[in-house]
C-alpha positions as CSV (number, residue, x, y, z in Angstrom):
1,M,67.3,-79.3,-55.3
2,Q,70.4,-79.4,-57.5
3,K,73.6,-78.0,-56.4
4,A,76.7,-77.8,-58.6
5,R,79.6,-75.5,-59.0
6,Y,79.2,-75.4,-62.8
7,S,76.0,-75.2,-64.9
8,N,77.2,-78.0,-67.2
9,D,77.1,-80.4,-64.3
10,V,73.5,-79.6,-63.7
11,M,72.7,-80.0,-67.4
12,R,74.5,-83.3,-67.5
13,F,72.4,-84.6,-64.6
14,R,69.2,-83.3,-66.2
15,R,70.0,-85.2,-69.5
16,Y,70.7,-88.3,-67.4
17,L,67.3,-88.0,-65.8
18,G,65.6,-87.3,-69.1
19,M,67.2,-90.4,-70.7
20,H,65.9,-92.6,-67.9
21,Y,62.4,-91.1,-67.9
22,A,62.3,-91.7,-71.7
23,D,63.4,-95.4,-71.4
24,E,60.4,-97.8,-71.6
25,R,62.0,-100.1,-69.1
26,N,61.7,-97.5,-66.4
27,T,57.9,-97.3,-66.5
28,V,55.1,-99.0,-64.5
29,T,52.0,-100.2,-66.3
30,Y,48.7,-100.0,-64.4
31,A,45.0,-100.3,-65.2
32,E,42.7,-97.3,-64.9
33,G,39.2,-97.2,-66.2
34,G,39.7,-100.3,-68.4
35,C,42.7,-98.8,-70.1
36,E,46.3,-99.6,-69.5
37,R,48.4,-96.6,-68.7
38,K,52.2,-96.1,-68.2
39,R,53.8,-94.0,-65.6
40,P,57.5,-93.4,-64.9
41,R,58.9,-95.2,-61.9
42,R,59.0,-93.1,-58.8
43,L,62.3,-91.5,-58.0
44,T,63.7,-92.3,-54.6
45,T,66.1,-90.1,-52.6
46,I,69.4,-91.2,-51.3
47,A,68.0,-90.9,-47.8
48,E,65.2,-93.3,-48.6
49,Q,67.6,-95.8,-50.2
50,Q,69.9,-95.6,-47.1
51,E,66.9,-96.3,-44.8
52,A,65.9,-99.3,-46.9
53,I,69.4,-100.6,-46.9
54,A,69.7,-100.1,-43.1
55,A,66.4,-102.0,-42.6
56,R,67.5,-104.8,-44.8
57,D,70.9,-105.1,-43.1
58,A,69.2,-105.1,-39.7
59,T,67.0,-108.0,-40.8
60,I,70.0,-109.9,-42.1
61,E,71.9,-109.3,-38.8
62,S,68.9,-110.5,-36.7
63,Q,68.5,-113.6,-38.9
64,R,72.3,-114.3,-38.6
65,A,72.1,-113.9,-34.8
66,E,69.3,-116.5,-34.7
67,I,71.2,-119.0,-36.8
68,E,74.5,-118.5,-34.8
69,A,72.8,-118.4,-31.4
70,P,74.0,-121.1,-29.0
71,K,71.8,-124.1,-28.6
72,S,69.5,-124.3,-25.6
73,A,70.5,-126.0,-22.4
74,T,68.3,-129.0,-23.3
75,S,70.3,-132.1,-23.9
76,S,70.1,-134.0,-27.2
77,C,68.7,-137.5,-27.3
78,A,72.2,-139.0,-27.6
79,E,73.3,-137.3,-24.3
80,I,70.2,-138.5,-22.5
81,A,70.7,-142.1,-23.5
82,R,74.2,-142.1,-21.9
């Protein structure tokens, strides 16, 4: 769904999408029945992108927490030797 106050905003967005669909770099090549076919990349919504970013950030935070976690109560070899 496209919402815009002025029709030229909608047309500008449609031209933008058309340019990206026509660009060869925005295609995916796959094999079907022994032939190679090209298909445009799938469009993702802003909501999908936000979910992916949130999932990635959560992974980074959990990895950071593991790295910065305090060491266990076990003593090191140097402390045991004292």
